[in-house]
Structures are given as C-alpha cells and as structure tokens.
C-alpha positions as CSV (number, residue, x, y, z in Angstrom):
1,M,17.1,1.3,-16.9
2,T,14.1,0.5,-14.0
3,Y,14.1,-1.1,-11.3
4,D,11.2,-3.3,-9.7
5,L,10.3,-4.7,-6.4
6,K,7.7,-7.8,-6.1
7,I,6.8,-9.0,-2.9
8,E,3.8,-11.7,-2.7
9,R,2.0,-13.0,0.2
10,V,-0.6,-16.1,0.4
11,L,-3.0,-14.7,2.7
12,D,-6.4,-16.1,4.7
13,A,-8.6,-14.3,3.3
14,P,-10.9,-14.0,0.0
15,P,-9.4,-12.2,-2.5
16,E,-12.5,-9.4,-2.6
17,L,-12.3,-9.2,1.2
18,V,-7.9,-8.6,0.7
19,F,-9.0,-5.9,-2.0
20,D,-11.9,-4.3,0.1
21,T,-9.9,-4.0,3.0
22,I,-7.0,-2.3,1.4
23,V,-9.5,0.8,-0.4
24,D,-11.2,1.0,2.7
25,P,-10.8,4.3,5.1
26,A,-12.0,2.4,7.7
27,F,-9.1,0.2,7.6
28,A,-6.2,2.4,7.4
29,D,-5.5,3.0,10.5
30,E,-5.0,-0.5,11.6
31,I,-3.2,-1.2,8.3
32,Y,-0.9,1.9,8.3
33,N,-0.6,2.9,12.0
34,D,3.1,1.4,13.3
35,V,4.3,0.1,10.0
36,V,6.4,2.6,10.6
37,E,7.1,2.1,14.9
38,G,5.4,5.2,16.3
39,W,4.1,6.3,13.2
40,I,0.4,7.1,12.5
41,V,-2.0,7.9,9.4
42,H,-2.5,11.8,9.5
43,H,-4.8,12.3,6.7
44,F,-6.3,9.3,4.5
45,E,-8.5,10.3,1.4
46,I,-9.6,7.9,-1.3
47,D,-11.2,8.6,-4.5
48,F,-11.7,5.1,-6.0
49,R,-11.7,5.4,-10.1
50,V,-9.7,5.3,-13.1
51,G,-8.3,8.9,-12.6
52,G,-8.9,9.1,-9.2
53,T,-6.4,10.0,-6.3
54,W,-5.7,8.4,-3.4
55,R,-3.8,10.4,-0.7
56,L,-2.1,9.4,2.9
57,D,-0.1,11.5,4.7
58,F,1.9,9.3,7.6
59,G,4.4,10.3,10.0
60,P,5.4,10.4,13.8
61,R,2.6,10.0,16.1
62,E,4.0,13.4,17.7
63,S,4.5,15.1,14.4
64,S,6.9,18.2,14.8
65,G,8.0,18.3,11.1
66,S,7.1,17.2,7.4
67,N,4.9,14.2,7.2
68,D,5.7,11.5,4.5
69,V,2.8,12.3,1.6
70,V,1.7,9.8,-0.9
71,T,-0.5,10.5,-3.8
72,S,-1.3,8.0,-5.9
73,V,-3.6,8.7,-9.6
74,F,-5.5,5.2,-10.4
75,T,-4.7,3.8,-13.6
76,E,-6.2,0.4,-13.5
77,I,-8.8,-1.2,-11.1
78,D,-10.8,-4.4,-11.7
79,R,-12.3,-6.0,-8.9
80,P,-11.1,-8.0,-7.1
81,R,-8.0,-9.2,-9.2
82,R,-6.0,-5.8,-10.0
83,I,-5.4,-2.1,-8.9
84,V,-3.0,-0.5,-10.9
85,Y,-1.8,3.5,-10.0
86,D,1.0,6.1,-10.6
87,V,2.7,7.4,-6.8
88,T,4.3,10.6,-6.3
89,M,5.7,10.2,-3.0
90,F,7.5,12.8,-0.6
91,V,9.7,11.4,1.9
92,A,10.7,13.6,4.5
93,D,13.5,12.1,6.0
94,W,15.5,12.2,2.3
95,G,13.7,15.7,1.3
96,R,12.9,14.9,-1.8
97,T,9.9,13.2,-3.8
98,V,10.1,9.6,-5.5
99,E,7.7,8.4,-8.8
100,F,6.5,5.2,-9.2
101,T,4.1,2.5,-10.4
102,E,2.2,0.0,-8.0
103,T,0.5,-2.6,-9.6
104,M,-1.8,-5.1,-7.2
105,T,-3.0,-8.3,-7.9
106,F,-5.2,-10.6,-5.9
107,E,-5.4,-14.5,-6.8
108,D,-7.7,-16.8,-5.6
109,Q,-6.4,-20.0,-4.3
110,D,-8.6,-22.0,-2.7
111,G,-10.6,-19.3,-0.6
112,K,-7.3,-17.7,-0.3
113,T,-5.6,-15.2,-2.3
114,L,-1.8,-14.9,-3.6
115,F,-1.7,-10.9,-3.1
116,T,1.0,-9.6,-5.4
117,V,3.1,-6.1,-4.9
118,V,5.1,-4.7,-7.7
119,Q,6.5,-1.6,-7.2
120,G,8.4,-0.2,-10.7
121,G,10.1,2.0,-12.5
122,F,12.9,3.3,-9.7
123,E,15.6,5.4,-11.2
124,D,17.7,3.3,-9.2
125,E,19.3,-0.2,-6.9
126,S,19.9,2.1,-4.1
127,L,16.0,3.4,-4.3
128,R,14.6,0.1,-5.0
129,D,16.4,-2.0,-2.5
130,A,15.3,1.7,0.2
131,F,11.5,0.7,-0.7
132,Q,12.4,-2.8,0.8
133,G,12.6,-1.6,4.3
134,G,9.0,-0.6,4.7
135,T,6.7,-1.9,1.8
136,P,7.1,-5.8,3.1
137,D,5.7,-4.6,6.1
138,W,2.9,-2.8,4.9
139,V,2.1,-5.8,3.1
140,D,2.0,-7.7,6.0
141,S,-0.4,-5.5,7.9
142,V,-2.7,-5.5,5.1
143,G,-2.7,-9.4,5.9
144,R,-2.5,-9.2,9.2
145,V,-5.9,-7.0,8.7
146,A,-7.9,-8.7,6.0
147,E,-6.8,-12.2,7.7
148,A,-8.8,-11.0,10.9
149,R,-11.5,-9.3,9.1
150,A,-11.7,-13.0,7.7
151,R,-11.9,-14.8,11.1
152,E,-14.3,-11.9,12.4
153,G,-16.4,-12.4,9.3
154,R,-16.4,-8.3,9.5
C-alpha cells in the first residue's frame, strides 16, 4: 500500500501562466524563499524536457549545515495541462532520502486555474503526513506569485 497527498487550489491566473511560473528559474526565489521561514533557494537548475532533471537545494538563509536537496526527473510534460516527475529528496533534518512521484495538473476554469498537486507513493502514512506541513505552503506560494504575475501582466 502507498499513501498519497492531494492539494487543490483555484488560482486567479490562466493555466499557461501558472505552469510557466513553476518552471521558470526567474521566479524560483519568489516561490521558494521563506516557504519555510528563514529558508532560501541556494541552487535551482532545470532541464525542462522528458528525461531532464530539476534540482533544487534549499535551506536556512545562514546555512551552517546540510540543505534539503530535491532532484526530480521529468516523466511527462504536457504544457499547459500536466507535469509529472519522479522525486528523490534528501531531507537534512531527517538525515534520509525520500522518494515519491509528483503530478501537477492545470485545469482552465474560465480564465482561472484549478491547480492540483498529487504526491504519491509514500511508504507510510506518517511520511505522507510530514509533507502536509510544507507542500500546501508551496502550493500557496506558487499561487501568490502566479496571481501577482497575472495582475501585473508579466
């Protein structure tokens, strides 16, 4: 048995803009900085193609130890509807690596986007529940940045 986490938000921005905001390195700092209070992006690189990798290192602003490192491999890209990738995440506080699959979908709702994130394949309920602390904050941060872009026309 595996455990999944599903989060949905309706964002006041079109699907293309939400999709592009997530994968554009120009918006990484806006999305990730302070999602965990006091944490920033130390490294962000993306090779946005099926088989390409997406690497994100983030941790305390004044990094004195190991950062969390997320390395993903894209398995499906269907702009602006869907992104799927396999995730390997080293969680520094836990001293271990976690693996799961993440699927993002972007459904048009009269110019707004139903943004859905499903993280699947967690090995147990407690691991899935641990991600409930950060993933919704990340989804909300994506929403703030995409909605600001839509308002500003950028």
